[in-house]
Backbone as CSV, one residue per row, in Angstrom:
resi,resn,N_x,N_y,N_z,CA_x,CA_y,CA_z,C_x,C_y,C_z
1,MET,166.797,-117.976,-55.909,166.521,-119.102,-55.264,167.195,-120.252,-55.852
2,GLN,167.723,-121.239,-54.952,168.249,-122.351,-55.257,167.688,-123.650,-54.721
3,SER,167.951,-124.700,-55.442,167.527,-125.911,-55.068,168.843,-126.737,-54.635
4,ILE,168.649,-127.302,-53.193,169.971,-127.910,-52.813,169.533,-129.116,-52.259
5,SER,170.338,-130.057,-51.746,170.169,-131.364,-51.226,170.866,-130.778,-49.760
6,TYR,170.167,-131.862,-48.912,170.737,-131.695,-47.186,171.926,-132.352,-47.203
7,PHE,173.114,-131.664,-47.110,174.470,-132.296,-46.891,175.194,-131.253,-45.850
8,PRO,174.977,-131.162,-44.613,175.691,-130.481,-43.627,176.991,-130.465,-43.647
9,LYS,177.623,-129.520,-43.449,179.085,-129.415,-43.235,179.386,-129.566,-41.888
10,ILE,180.006,-130.447,-41.151,180.469,-130.869,-39.999,181.543,-129.965,-39.499
11,ILE,181.226,-129.073,-38.409,182.285,-128.412,-38.003,183.240,-129.191,-36.843
12,SER,184.284,-129.641,-37.212,185.172,-130.519,-36.491,186.480,-129.869,-36.234
13,SER,187.098,-130.614,-35.185,188.570,-130.110,-34.824,189.611,-131.140,-35.401
14,SER,190.782,-130.930,-35.308,191.658,-131.757,-35.382,191.492,-133.263,-34.947
15,ARG,191.009,-132.911,-34.054,190.531,-134.621,-33.239,189.241,-134.848,-33.768
16,THR,189.038,-136.263,-33.592,187.919,-136.655,-33.973,186.801,-136.574,-32.767
17,GLN,185.798,-135.917,-33.277,184.632,-135.894,-32.209,184.247,-137.337,-31.704
18,GLN,184.134,-137.426,-30.702,183.499,-138.872,-30.213,182.821,-138.907,-28.794
19,PHE,181.992,-139.821,-28.755,181.165,-140.141,-27.654,182.016,-140.446,-26.405
20,THR,181.821,-140.109,-25.465,182.704,-140.509,-24.175,182.107,-141.899,-23.774
21,GLY,183.147,-142.657,-23.040,182.997,-143.837,-22.902,182.229,-144.158,-21.227
22,ASN,182.099,-143.012,-20.798,181.392,-143.160,-19.461,179.769,-143.443,-19.563
23,GLU,179.335,-144.391,-19.066,177.850,-144.888,-19.291,176.915,-143.881,-18.593
24,ASP,177.328,-143.098,-17.599,176.586,-142.037,-17.211,176.440,-140.595,-18.182
25,ASP,177.660,-140.656,-18.938,177.542,-139.580,-19.902,177.195,-139.999,-21.312
26,ARG,176.638,-141.189,-21.617,176.455,-141.419,-22.692,175.732,-140.337,-23.578
27,GLY,176.017,-140.007,-24.881,175.125,-139.152,-25.622,175.947,-137.861,-25.455
28,LYS,176.955,-137.486,-24.592,177.788,-136.358,-24.612,178.749,-136.554,-25.557
29,ILE,179.539,-135.202,-25.992,180.370,-135.400,-27.055,181.584,-134.674,-26.430
30,GLU,182.943,-134.774,-27.001,184.120,-134.170,-26.725,184.290,-133.237,-28.098
31,MET,184.255,-131.846,-27.787,184.089,-131.086,-28.670,185.386,-130.125,-28.684
32,SER,186.768,-130.412,-27.879,187.780,-129.624,-27.688,188.424,-129.464,-28.939
33,GLU,189.284,-128.287,-29.092,189.862,-127.878,-30.240,189.103,-127.646,-31.373
34,GLN,187.973,-127.106,-31.193,187.004,-127.112,-32.156,187.212,-126.026,-33.140
35,GLN,187.065,-125.965,-34.359,187.483,-124.748,-35.273,186.726,-123.577,-34.912
36,ASP,185.378,-123.876,-34.781,184.588,-122.645,-34.676,183.226,-123.175,-33.501
37,SER,183.075,-122.457,-32.735,182.059,-122.842,-31.677,181.139,-121.439,-31.465
38,PRO,179.909,-121.636,-31.211,178.880,-120.667,-31.163,179.035,-119.848,-29.850
39,SER,179.025,-118.476,-29.994,178.678,-117.822,-28.637,177.465,-116.927,-28.332
40,HIS,176.445,-117.430,-29.382,174.972,-116.898,-29.393,174.272,-118.210,-29.708
41,ILE,173.801,-118.591,-28.633,172.887,-119.745,-28.811,171.503,-119.504,-28.724
42,PHE,170.530,-120.132,-29.822,169.109,-119.814,-29.578,168.581,-121.028,-29.852
43,ILE,167.662,-121.346,-28.901,166.767,-122.683,-28.971,165.585,-122.767,-29.605
44,LEU,165.132,-123.423,-30.677,164.104,-123.289,-31.380,163.327,-124.426,-31.085
45,SER,162.016,-124.238,-30.674,161.171,-124.966,-30.201,159.821,-125.021,-30.404
46,GLY,158.956,-125.952,-30.264,157.496,-126.101,-30.445,156.915,-127.023,-31.065
47,GLN,156.138,-126.736,-32.080,155.719,-128.035,-33.272,155.947,-127.468,-34.729
48,SER,155.041,-127.889,-35.582,155.510,-127.856,-36.993,156.015,-126.685,-37.518
49,ASN,155.460,-125.546,-37.088,155.637,-124.460,-37.786,156.995,-123.921,-37.413
50,MET,157.213,-124.327,-36.299,158.784,-124.021,-35.780,159.756,-124.935,-36.629
51,ALA,159.365,-126.184,-36.426,160.135,-127.133,-37.411,160.479,-126.866,-38.797
52,GLY,159.424,-126.390,-39.248,159.286,-125.869,-40.638,158.687,-126.754,-41.617
53,ARG,157.613,-126.125,-42.485,156.875,-127.029,-43.401,156.953,-126.139,-44.635
54,GLY,157.663,-125.191,-44.867,157.791,-124.211,-45.902,158.189,-124.848,-47.200
55,GLY,157.475,-124.987,-48.181,157.952,-125.829,-49.498,157.489,-127.199,-49.422
56,VAL,156.866,-127.750,-48.376,156.304,-129.132,-48.423,155.388,-129.456,-49.332
57,ILE,155.407,-130.104,-50.192,154.338,-130.478,-51.186,153.839,-132.067,-50.995
58,ALA,152.817,-132.196,-51.392,152.309,-133.539,-51.568,152.336,-133.975,-52.983
59,ASN,153.165,-135.205,-53.217,153.293,-135.959,-54.455,152.969,-137.341,-54.252
60,HIS,151.814,-137.720,-54.956,151.125,-139.050,-54.968,151.070,-139.310,-53.456
61,HIS,150.327,-138.673,-52.688,149.973,-138.923,-51.226,151.338,-138.739,-50.357
62,ILE,152.498,-138.666,-50.971,153.775,-138.502,-50.092,154.108,-137.057,-50.058
63,LYS,154.303,-136.492,-48.879,154.823,-135.207,-48.538,156.368,-135.190,-48.644
64,LEU,156.825,-134.103,-49.552,157.961,-134.011,-49.818,158.567,-132.472,-49.877
65,TRP,159.509,-132.211,-49.502,160.240,-130.724,-49.590,160.435,-130.444,-51.139
66,ASP,160.158,-129.143,-51.533,160.841,-128.935,-52.962,162.081,-128.645,-52.949
67,GLY,163.033,-128.492,-51.959,164.394,-128.327,-51.844,164.752,-126.903,-52.169
68,ILE,163.921,-126.020,-52.327,164.161,-124.540,-52.869,164.547,-123.752,-51.421
69,VAL,165.763,-123.320,-51.597,166.265,-122.517,-50.380,166.475,-121.032,-50.922
70,PRO,165.368,-119.830,-50.433,165.656,-118.627,-50.876,166.875,-118.073,-50.199
71,GLN,167.257,-116.976,-50.708,168.577,-116.269,-50.216,168.677,-116.041,-48.860
72,GLU,167.335,-115.610,-48.198,167.076,-115.485,-46.684,167.494,-116.545,-45.786
73,CYS,167.417,-117.768,-46.322,167.631,-118.902,-45.829,168.807,-119.769,-46.160
74,GLU,170.133,-119.056,-46.864,171.134,-119.763,-47.219,172.201,-120.000,-46.252
75,SER,172.915,-120.924,-46.152,173.809,-121.338,-45.141,174.923,-120.273,-45.025
76,HIS,175.635,-120.106,-43.930,176.811,-119.047,-43.548,177.555,-119.802,-42.584
77,PRO,178.973,-119.597,-42.856,179.839,-120.313,-42.084,179.661,-119.763,-40.591
78,ALA,179.234,-118.795,-40.281,178.799,-118.389,-38.893,177.787,-118.711,-38.260
79,ILE,176.960,-119.325,-38.915,175.622,-119.896,-38.418,175.624,-121.632,-38.346
80,LEU,175.522,-121.992,-37.038,175.788,-123.510,-36.915,174.405,-124.055,-36.452
81,ARG,174.200,-125.197,-36.280,173.340,-125.946,-35.786,173.589,-127.191,-34.967
82,LEU,173.039,-127.427,-33.992,173.270,-128.644,-32.977,172.444,-130.044,-33.681
83,SER,173.257,-130.932,-34.199,172.560,-131.926,-34.796,171.890,-132.851,-33.693
84,ALA,171.187,-133.915,-34.173,170.602,-134.851,-33.361,171.432,-135.669,-32.538
85,ASP,172.621,-135.735,-33.060,173.533,-136.573,-32.358,174.640,-135.521,-31.581
86,LEU,174.359,-134.242,-31.294,174.818,-133.366,-30.577,176.199,-132.684,-31.207
87,ARG,176.270,-132.785,-32.448,177.574,-132.006,-33.187,177.296,-130.699,-33.724
88,TRP,178.075,-129.961,-33.566,177.823,-128.618,-34.529,178.078,-128.730,-35.621
89,GLU,177.341,-128.355,-36.637,177.644,-128.166,-38.040,177.117,-126.853,-38.778
90,GLU,177.637,-126.662,-40.067,177.131,-125.575,-40.434,175.574,-125.670,-40.795
91,ALA,174.717,-124.856,-40.420,173.363,-124.875,-40.582,172.677,-124.896,-42.041
92,ALA,171.901,-125.626,-42.330,171.263,-125.798,-43.513,169.963,-126.205,-43.381
93,GLU,169.081,-125.579,-44.438,167.425,-126.006,-44.510,167.568,-127.581,-44.971
94,PRO,166.586,-128.179,-44.316,165.619,-127.929,-43.295,166.505,-128.320,-41.961
95,LEU,166.344,-127.161,-41.167,166.816,-127.402,-39.967,166.657,-128.438,-38.873
96,HIS,165.453,-128.868,-39.277,164.805,-130.033,-38.193,164.597,-131.352,-38.827
97,ALA,165.363,-131.546,-39.719,165.261,-132.658,-40.693,165.735,-134.011,-39.698
98,ASP,166.629,-134.029,-38.871,166.880,-135.098,-37.845,166.262,-134.969,-36.511
99,ILE,165.501,-133.793,-36.295,165.036,-133.811,-34.751,163.326,-134.026,-35.151
100,ASP,162.688,-133.593,-36.075,161.304,-133.985,-36.314,161.413,-135.059,-37.127
101,ALA,161.834,-136.099,-36.804,162.150,-137.214,-37.675,160.904,-138.066,-38.251
102,GLY,160.971,-138.507,-39.419,160.007,-139.193,-39.935,158.862,-138.622,-40.838
103,LYS,159.095,-137.303,-40.810,158.257,-136.270,-41.133,158.963,-135.494,-42.166
104,ALA,158.212,-135.079,-43.334,158.725,-134.110,-44.260,159.198,-132.500,-43.522
105,CYS,160.104,-132.071,-43.278,160.676,-130.972,-43.053,161.048,-130.081,-44.001
106,GLY,160.653,-128.721,-43.916,160.951,-127.648,-44.979,161.647,-126.595,-44.405
107,VAL,161.238,-125.478,-44.982,161.856,-123.878,-44.582,161.120,-123.839,-43.389
108,GLY,161.942,-123.215,-42.515,161.154,-122.892,-41.158,161.953,-121.338,-40.762
109,PRO,161.500,-120.794,-39.727,161.992,-119.512,-39.333,163.328,-119.379,-38.931
110,GLY,164.068,-120.307,-38.559,165.248,-120.386,-37.851,166.345,-119.597,-38.718
111,MET,166.586,-120.251,-40.043,167.637,-119.562,-40.978,167.272,-118.139,-41.243
112,PRO,166.261,-117.591,-41.744,166.130,-116.365,-41.934,166.036,-115.554,-40.562
113,PHE,165.941,-115.949,-39.413,166.257,-115.308,-38.154,167.570,-115.274,-37.953
114,ALA,168.443,-116.364,-38.282,169.896,-116.298,-37.980,170.628,-115.288,-38.914
115,ASN,170.202,-115.338,-40.209,170.588,-114.533,-41.099,170.278,-113.112,-40.861
116,SER,169.116,-112.684,-40.203,168.933,-111.284,-39.941,169.394,-110.777,-38.762
117,VAL,169.988,-111.590,-37.902,170.743,-111.203,-36.716,172.126,-111.269,-36.936
118,ARG,172.564,-111.965,-37.915,174.118,-112.618,-38.133,175.071,-110.908,-38.048
119,ASP,174.676,-110.171,-38.750,175.854,-109.251,-38.904,175.904,-108.391,-37.573
120,ARG,174.732,-108.252,-36.973,174.718,-107.309,-35.800,175.321,-108.158,-34.628
121,LEU,175.292,-109.482,-34.694,175.923,-109.991,-33.294,177.181,-110.846,-33.699
122,CYS,177.565,-110.941,-35.064,178.760,-111.660,-35.222,179.572,-110.561,-35.877
123,GLY,179.299,-109.362,-36.066,180.309,-108.288,-36.462,180.678,-108.294,-37.952
124,GLY,179.526,-108.966,-38.967,179.633,-109.049,-40.160,180.780,-110.104,-40.581
125,GLY,182.104,-110.171,-40.335,182.975,-111.041,-40.518,183.209,-112.225,-39.603
126,GLY,182.147,-112.197,-38.704,182.127,-113.279,-37.594,183.096,-112.927,-36.556
127,GLY,183.593,-111.836,-36.381,184.327,-111.399,-35.486,183.754,-111.688,-33.843
128,GLY,182.417,-111.479,-33.690,181.853,-111.810,-32.396,181.309,-113.229,-32.266
129,GLY,182.112,-114.052,-32.878,181.769,-115.585,-32.654,180.425,-116.072,-33.565
130,ALA,180.318,-117.480,-33.752,179.033,-117.738,-34.443,177.823,-117.888,-33.802
131,ILE,176.680,-117.848,-34.636,175.441,-118.247,-33.931,175.083,-119.676,-33.974
132,GLY,174.659,-120.275,-32.871,174.298,-121.515,-32.662,172.796,-121.769,-32.647
133,LEU,172.276,-122.547,-33.565,170.757,-122.833,-33.556,170.670,-124.208,-32.897
134,VAL,169.598,-124.363,-31.876,169.430,-125.658,-31.434,167.971,-125.936,-31.639
135,PRO,167.811,-126.801,-32.701,166.429,-127.251,-33.005,166.014,-128.231,-32.146
136,CYS,164.542,-127.981,-31.822,163.975,-129.116,-30.919,162.586,-129.106,-31.217
137,ALA,161.985,-128.572,-32.171,160.482,-128.574,-32.398,160.177,-129.833,-32.898
138,VAL,158.783,-130.302,-32.852,158.643,-131.628,-33.055,156.824,-131.659,-33.383
139,GLY,156.444,-131.816,-34.858,155.449,-131.420,-35.152,154.249,-132.212,-34.628
140,GLY,152.925,-131.596,-34.250,151.692,-132.414,-33.776,151.865,-132.682,-32.322
141,THR,152.313,-131.455,-31.606,152.836,-131.786,-30.225,151.896,-130.751,-29.364
142,ALA,151.261,-131.213,-28.280,150.522,-130.293,-27.464,151.567,-129.745,-26.502
143,ILE,151.201,-128.847,-25.879,152.141,-128.091,-24.825,152.066,-128.939,-23.550
144,GLY,151.098,-130.017,-23.368,151.281,-130.667,-22.184,152.308,-131.816,-22.520
145,GLU,152.831,-131.914,-23.607,153.898,-132.983,-23.947,155.318,-132.049,-23.871
146,TRP,155.212,-130.999,-23.456,156.255,-130.127,-23.148,156.564,-129.680,-21.731
147,ALA,155.700,-130.469,-20.682,155.926,-130.457,-19.324,157.256,-130.948,-18.699
148,ARG,157.837,-130.421,-17.961,158.970,-130.826,-17.097,158.709,-132.503,-16.765
149,GLY,159.635,-133.087,-17.275,159.376,-134.747,-16.961,158.997,-135.377,-18.433
150,GLU,158.388,-134.773,-19.058,158.230,-135.377,-20.419,159.193,-135.326,-21.504
151,PRO,159.211,-136.433,-22.251,160.332,-136.725,-23.142,161.059,-135.515,-23.943
152,LEU,160.061,-134.717,-24.511,160.293,-133.561,-25.398,160.881,-132.527,-24.679
153,TYR,160.297,-132.247,-23.463,160.933,-131.163,-22.583,162.391,-131.515,-22.011
154,GLU,162.498,-132.808,-21.808,163.880,-133.159,-21.345,164.915,-133.225,-22.320
155,ASN,164.453,-133.636,-23.525,165.384,-133.560,-24.412,165.632,-132.208,-24.965
156,MET,164.792,-131.350,-25.024,165.289,-129.965,-25.364,166.060,-129.351,-24.204
157,VAL,165.884,-129.414,-22.798,166.837,-129.071,-21.845,168.224,-129.629,-21.792
158,ARG,168.290,-131.154,-22.264,169.528,-131.803,-22.465,170.351,-131.163,-23.480
159,ARG,169.709,-130.750,-24.736,170.507,-130.366,-25.842,170.631,-128.843,-25.646
160,ALA,169.873,-128.249,-25.081,170.625,-126.749,-24.709,171.698,-126.998,-23.635
161,LYS,171.706,-127.659,-22.741,172.806,-127.933,-21.731,174.271,-128.314,-22.481
162,GLU,173.753,-129.426,-23.607,175.026,-129.808,-24.218,175.468,-128.963,-25.180
163,SER,174.720,-127.973,-25.859,175.135,-126.696,-26.641,176.131,-125.858,-25.963
164,VAL,175.744,-125.661,-24.542,176.510,-124.762,-23.999,177.825,-125.480,-23.462
165,ARG,178.053,-126.637,-23.275,179.175,-127.392,-22.886,180.260,-127.317,-24.257
166,SER,179.670,-127.521,-25.438,180.383,-127.522,-26.544,180.567,-126.226,-27.520
167,GLY,179.899,-125.375,-26.915,180.122,-123.685,-27.412,180.974,-122.909,-26.743
168,GLY,181.070,-121.632,-27.198,181.949,-120.712,-26.932,181.641,-120.161,-25.339
169,GLY,182.223,-119.234,-25.052,182.028,-118.467,-23.875,182.450,-118.873,-22.548
170,GLY,183.483,-120.278,-22.606,183.902,-120.761,-21.405,182.894,-121.834,-20.799
171,GLY,181.839,-122.284,-21.580,180.946,-123.021,-21.136,179.823,-122.726,-20.193
172,THR,179.565,-121.317,-20.299,178.787,-120.588,-19.316,177.300,-120.464,-19.942
173,ALA,176.144,-120.740,-19.291,174.928,-120.673,-19.695,174.489,-119.567,-20.523
174,GLU,175.463,-118.253,-19.978,174.869,-117.132,-20.519,174.892,-117.140,-21.989
175,ILE,175.432,-117.782,-22.787,175.614,-117.801,-24.475,174.299,-118.267,-24.846
176,ILE,173.630,-119.046,-24.157,171.951,-119.189,-24.487,171.340,-117.795,-24.421
177,LYS,170.987,-117.416,-25.657,170.389,-115.801,-25.632,169.002,-115.709,-25.593
178,CYS,168.173,-116.871,-26.249,166.960,-116.677,-26.296,166.160,-118.167,-26.660
179,LEU,164.864,-118.264,-25.900,164.092,-119.451,-26.648,162.987,-118.834,-27.510
180,LEU,163.288,-119.378,-28.855,162.055,-118.934,-29.888,160.938,-119.987,-29.783
181,TRP,159.979,-119.841,-29.614,158.722,-120.775,-29.201,157.684,-120.601,-30.176
182,TYR,157.000,-121.689,-30.971,156.019,-121.547,-31.840,155.187,-122.578,-31.710
183,GLN,154.292,-122.780,-31.152,153.346,-124.092,-30.469,152.145,-123.468,-30.218
184,GLY,151.183,-124.585,-30.376,149.772,-124.184,-29.921,148.585,-124.766,-30.589
185,GLU,149.022,-125.037,-32.098,147.848,-125.342,-32.915,147.342,-126.709,-32.265
186,SER,148.015,-127.668,-31.729,147.269,-128.738,-31.034,146.449,-128.758,-29.901
187,ASP,146.431,-127.272,-29.295,145.793,-126.958,-28.302,144.551,-126.046,-28.446
188,THR,144.328,-126.079,-29.897,142.990,-125.213,-30.041,141.818,-126.091,-30.297
189,SER,141.913,-127.520,-30.192,140.831,-128.336,-30.420,139.698,-128.362,-29.300
190,THR,139.951,-128.323,-28.010,139.102,-128.385,-27.193,139.097,-127.210,-26.172
191,GLU,138.183,-126.821,-25.615,137.948,-125.635,-24.488,138.981,-126.096,-23.493
192,ARG,139.085,-127.282,-23.172,139.921,-127.711,-21.839,141.322,-127.174,-22.141
193,ASP,141.833,-127.756,-23.228,143.157,-127.435,-23.522,143.589,-126.212,-23.925
194,ALA,142.755,-125.312,-24.317,142.748,-123.928,-24.638,142.846,-123.150,-23.521
195,GLY,141.968,-123.404,-22.685,141.803,-122.717,-21.313,142.984,-122.962,-20.219
196,ALA,143.440,-124.104,-20.622,144.765,-124.462,-19.848,146.120,-123.807,-20.272
197,TYR,145.912,-123.380,-21.510,147.190,-122.900,-22.208,147.985,-121.975,-21.308
198,TRP,147.409,-120.988,-20.870,148.056,-119.726,-20.133,148.821,-120.395,-18.775
199,GLY,148.531,-121.199,-18.047,149.064,-122.057,-16.996,150.177,-122.710,-17.226
200,ASN,149.845,-123.328,-18.601,150.992,-124.823,-19.009,152.157,-123.788,-19.729
201,MET,151.899,-122.533,-20.250,152.946,-121.749,-20.801,153.844,-121.124,-19.698
202,GLU,153.188,-120.560,-18.798,153.910,-120.106,-17.550,154.782,-121.090,-17.036
203,LYS,154.261,-122.272,-16.737,155.048,-123.356,-16.148,156.236,-123.721,-16.986
204,LEU,156.117,-123.794,-18.388,157.110,-123.986,-19.373,158.213,-123.241,-19.276
205,ILE,157.953,-121.686,-19.271,158.896,-120.672,-19.162,159.727,-120.678,-17.563
206,HIS,158.815,-120.915,-16.911,159.590,-120.967,-15.504,160.359,-122.331,-15.393
207,ASN,160.059,-123.293,-15.827,160.851,-124.564,-15.777,162.109,-124.361,-16.614
208,VAL,162.116,-123.971,-17.868,163.191,-123.913,-18.656,164.339,-122.788,-17.893
209,ARG,163.825,-121.763,-17.559,164.732,-120.968,-16.924,165.400,-121.581,-15.773
210,GLU,164.528,-122.073,-14.767,165.304,-122.938,-13.633,166.270,-123.972,-14.118
211,ASP,165.820,-124.666,-15.064,166.700,-125.997,-15.350,168.104,-125.546,-16.039
212,LEU,167.973,-124.399,-16.787,169.076,-124.215,-17.328,169.759,-123.001,-16.580
213,CYS,169.211,-122.668,-15.432,169.994,-121.746,-14.553,169.901,-120.306,-14.957
214,LEU,169.157,-119.849,-15.739,169.126,-118.712,-16.571,167.534,-117.944,-16.280
215,PRO,167.561,-117.437,-14.986,166.228,-116.681,-14.686,165.754,-115.559,-15.393
216,ASP,166.677,-114.987,-16.242,166.117,-114.016,-17.126,166.171,-114.125,-18.336
217,LEU,166.065,-115.383,-18.827,166.327,-116.032,-20.155,165.123,-115.375,-21.233
218,PRO,165.486,-114.838,-22.104,164.270,-114.006,-23.014,163.679,-115.163,-23.704
219,VAL,162.268,-114.999,-23.791,161.601,-115.815,-24.474,160.692,-115.288,-25.604
220,ILE,160.589,-115.466,-26.878,159.887,-115.074,-27.865,158.877,-116.024,-28.362
221,GLN,157.663,-115.851,-28.156,156.687,-116.941,-28.711,155.959,-116.221,-29.703
222,VAL,155.517,-117.072,-30.795,154.747,-116.592,-31.807,153.113,-116.865,-31.638
223,ALA,152.357,-115.979,-31.774,150.941,-115.952,-31.699,150.570,-116.490,-32.958
224,LEU,149.660,-117.722,-32.679,149.244,-118.642,-33.844,148.593,-117.822,-35.225
225,ALA,149.097,-118.450,-36.318,148.542,-117.965,-37.633,147.316,-119.121,-38.162
226,SER,147.397,-120.177,-37.302,146.230,-121.226,-37.603,146.001,-122.133,-36.797
227,GLY,144.932,-123.056,-36.778,144.789,-123.929,-35.718,143.142,-124.296,-35.779
228,GLY,142.736,-124.864,-34.895,141.209,-125.365,-34.891,140.553,-124.115,-34.919
229,PRO,139.573,-123.914,-35.592,138.613,-122.575,-35.581,137.914,-122.391,-34.308
230,LYS,137.511,-123.336,-33.613,136.620,-123.033,-32.437,137.447,-122.235,-31.219
231,TYR,138.564,-122.643,-31.247,139.270,-122.227,-29.968,140.703,-121.639,-30.524
232,LEU,141.039,-121.451,-31.706,141.928,-120.565,-32.209,142.237,-119.314,-31.332
233,GLU,141.285,-118.572,-31.416,141.226,-117.129,-31.016,141.603,-117.229,-29.522
234,LYS,141.121,-118.282,-28.662,141.397,-118.120,-27.160,142.726,-118.428,-27.034
235,VAL,143.442,-119.231,-27.513,144.932,-119.703,-27.450,145.535,-118.288,-27.769
236,ARG,145.222,-117.803,-28.998,145.883,-116.573,-29.614,146.064,-115.454,-28.321
237,GLU,144.424,-115.287,-27.823,144.532,-114.126,-26.776,145.318,-114.622,-25.786
238,THR,145.576,-115.600,-25.179,146.475,-116.133,-24.221,148.014,-115.682,-24.599
239,GLN,148.421,-116.073,-25.802,149.859,-115.797,-26.375,149.946,-114.333,-26.408
240,LEU,149.075,-113.454,-26.842,149.201,-112.114,-26.990,149.053,-111.369,-25.751
241,CYS,148.278,-111.856,-24.635,148.157,-111.170,-23.479,149.127,-111.585,-22.406
242,MET,149.841,-112.419,-22.396,150.708,-112.968,-21.186,151.595,-112.111,-20.926
243,LYS,151.824,-111.748,-19.623,152.761,-110.631,-19.107,153.916,-111.559,-18.225
244,MET,154.950,-111.633,-18.574,156.305,-112.146,-17.827,157.401,-111.519,-18.056
245,ALA,158.151,-111.267,-17.288,159.454,-110.678,-17.611,160.358,-111.159,-18.754
246,ASN,160.753,-110.505,-19.689,161.453,-110.921,-20.723,160.781,-111.768,-21.772
247,LEU,159.732,-111.686,-21.786,158.722,-112.573,-22.735,158.045,-111.611,-23.680
248,ILE,158.360,-111.762,-24.852,157.829,-111.190,-26.056,156.867,-111.904,-27.109
249,CYS,156.001,-111.247,-27.440,155.142,-112.119,-28.595,155.372,-111.467,-29.802
250,VAL,155.302,-112.375,-30.954,155.191,-112.076,-32.131,154.101,-112.516,-32.930
251,ASP,153.443,-111.775,-33.615,151.848,-112.309,-34.023,152.266,-112.605,-35.433
252,ALA,151.696,-114.187,-35.658,151.793,-114.796,-37.147,150.758,-114.713,-37.977
253,LYS,149.292,-113.710,-37.213,148.187,-113.955,-37.979,148.446,-112.934,-39.384
254,GLY,147.729,-113.582,-40.387,147.804,-113.007,-41.586,148.852,-113.433,-42.647
255,LEU,150.009,-114.273,-41.819,151.214,-114.719,-42.699,150.561,-115.864,-43.654
256,LYS,150.875,-116.046,-45.018,150.477,-116.784,-46.021,150.491,-118.272,-45.501
257,LEU,149.638,-119.225,-45.720,149.471,-120.532,-45.322,149.691,-121.300,-46.528
258,GLU,150.552,-122.507,-46.527,150.174,-123.519,-47.361,148.896,-123.900,-47.767
259,VAL,148.793,-124.930,-48.734,147.325,-125.104,-49.307,146.713,-125.854,-48.147
260,ASP,147.481,-126.443,-47.084,146.914,-127.350,-46.083,146.223,-126.369,-44.970
261,ASN,146.220,-125.023,-45.185,145.932,-123.860,-44.187,146.378,-124.119,-42.731
262,ILE,147.252,-124.832,-42.557,147.826,-124.945,-41.206,149.337,-124.548,-41.111
263,HIS,150.167,-124.901,-42.109,151.378,-124.557,-42.102,151.667,-123.355,-43.030
264,LEU,152.689,-122.416,-42.240,153.423,-121.113,-43.135,154.067,-121.869,-44.380
265,CYS,153.790,-120.947,-45.312,154.545,-121.227,-46.460,155.991,-120.715,-46.722
266,THR,156.888,-120.743,-47.432,158.167,-120.447,-47.271,158.332,-118.907,-47.038
267,GLU,157.594,-118.172,-48.305,157.457,-116.684,-48.078,157.181,-116.170,-46.380
268,ALA,156.093,-116.983,-45.949,155.616,-116.678,-44.624,156.732,-116.982,-43.616
269,GLN,157.351,-118.025,-43.717,158.599,-118.453,-42.749,159.697,-117.442,-42.761
270,ILE,160.055,-116.690,-43.956,160.927,-115.885,-44.313,160.519,-114.704,-43.242
271,LYS,159.257,-114.353,-43.762,158.991,-112.884,-42.752,158.801,-113.068,-41.402
272,LEU,158.468,-114.486,-41.026,158.322,-114.476,-39.422,159.743,-114.465,-38.821
273,GLY,160.739,-115.184,-39.672,162.017,-115.124,-38.999,162.787,-113.762,-38.736
274,GLN,162.478,-113.098,-39.873,162.804,-111.699,-39.637,162.046,-111.055,-38.712
275,MET,160.606,-111.057,-38.622,159.917,-110.727,-37.315,160.527,-111.000,-36.059
276,LEU,161.002,-112.087,-35.891,161.360,-112.749,-34.511,162.887,-111.919,-34.425
277,ALA,163.617,-111.683,-35.431,164.962,-111.365,-35.395,164.721,-109.822,-34.904
278,ASP,163.755,-109.216,-35.422,163.568,-107.716,-35.118,163.084,-107.781,-33.505
279,ALA,162.175,-108.463,-33.256,161.908,-108.470,-31.793,163.107,-108.767,-30.941
280,TYR,163.973,-109.823,-31.327,165.115,-109.929,-30.428,165.965,-108.951,-30.277
281,LEU,166.486,-108.263,-31.577,167.273,-106.967,-31.610,166.608,-105.852,-30.821
282,SER,165.392,-105.757,-31.185,164.791,-104.314,-30.384,164.652,-104.363,-28.953
283,ASN,164.684,-105.719,-28.448,164.074,-105.920,-27.088,165.308,-106.358,-26.243
284,PHE,166.305,-107.006,-26.628,167.352,-107.728,-25.886,168.721,-107.461,-26.212
285,VAL,169.083,-106.690,-27.394,170.142,-106.310,-27.636,170.576,-104.655,-27.825
286,SER,171.697,-104.224,-26.983,171.826,-102.997,-26.824,171.793,-101.982,-28.281
287,PRO,171.212,-101.120,-28.572,171.524,-100.372,-29.903,172.885,-100.194,-29.992
288,ASN,173.881,-99.810,-29.132,175.257,-99.469,-29.393,176.087,-100.496,-29.115
289,SER,175.651,-101.858,-29.192,176.499,-102.971,-29.102,176.348,-103.968,-30.215
290,SER,177.226,-104.573,-30.716,177.239,-105.358,-31.737,177.133,-106.872,-31.262
291,SER,177.065,-107.007,-30.126,176.748,-108.299,-29.325,175.741,-108.103,-28.116
292,SER,175.077,-109.176,-27.896,174.099,-109.123,-27.003,174.942,-109.942,-25.458
């Protein structure tokens, strides 16, 4: 393991990346002549266990990340992330540092996922293009806050669309390969929230697919490892039993938690990332193909 600081490498072209001057296009960036661009894009969304709290410790009542980056989470030139200001940069832990802002972010499942699928999708030396991670998760959020029209949902869709415009594949939405979703702890407190989870999740998947014009977009959701004890199992049952086309569930139950008994520890996040990778490769990538 190594301890590093978070100083991501910006992936830029010979031209300076800049925001357009058109008021209607505020927030969009020019990425032409970019040296590297992803051709396999994955959306990472949900709440704190997707954002990553592995290695976050309390120090005199202040939560801080310990800075330890295991080998499975190390950066690689073929793994990029879309920053909060919509720039592709070499991905590094913590992936959600500028997305789940104001909170102590640590290791999440995104980097071990990307490292686990990298060789298969990118052909080892990167000949199949780079992997692009689009972090969108925000801790402490209920699924109702991810409804169409809500700021979190609209930001996720906006970031996904921008990732395509600046990615490879001629700007086609098909380079978005999967939505990785880990959320639900905030919906385990009341019977009403837990009971509404199924319908809310179905709407979320339908809306994302419709708004991204990807009717068959694969979605892998994580069944909760923690939450309010009274309705945790009700939400888990929903996650494990949902049946929709191209929807897969990975079960996080039993993975080791931090001392707060809510967040996955670094070791568990690595395992989860590898589980997500196995689920994606076995369900959505042809065995005889190096690319999806």
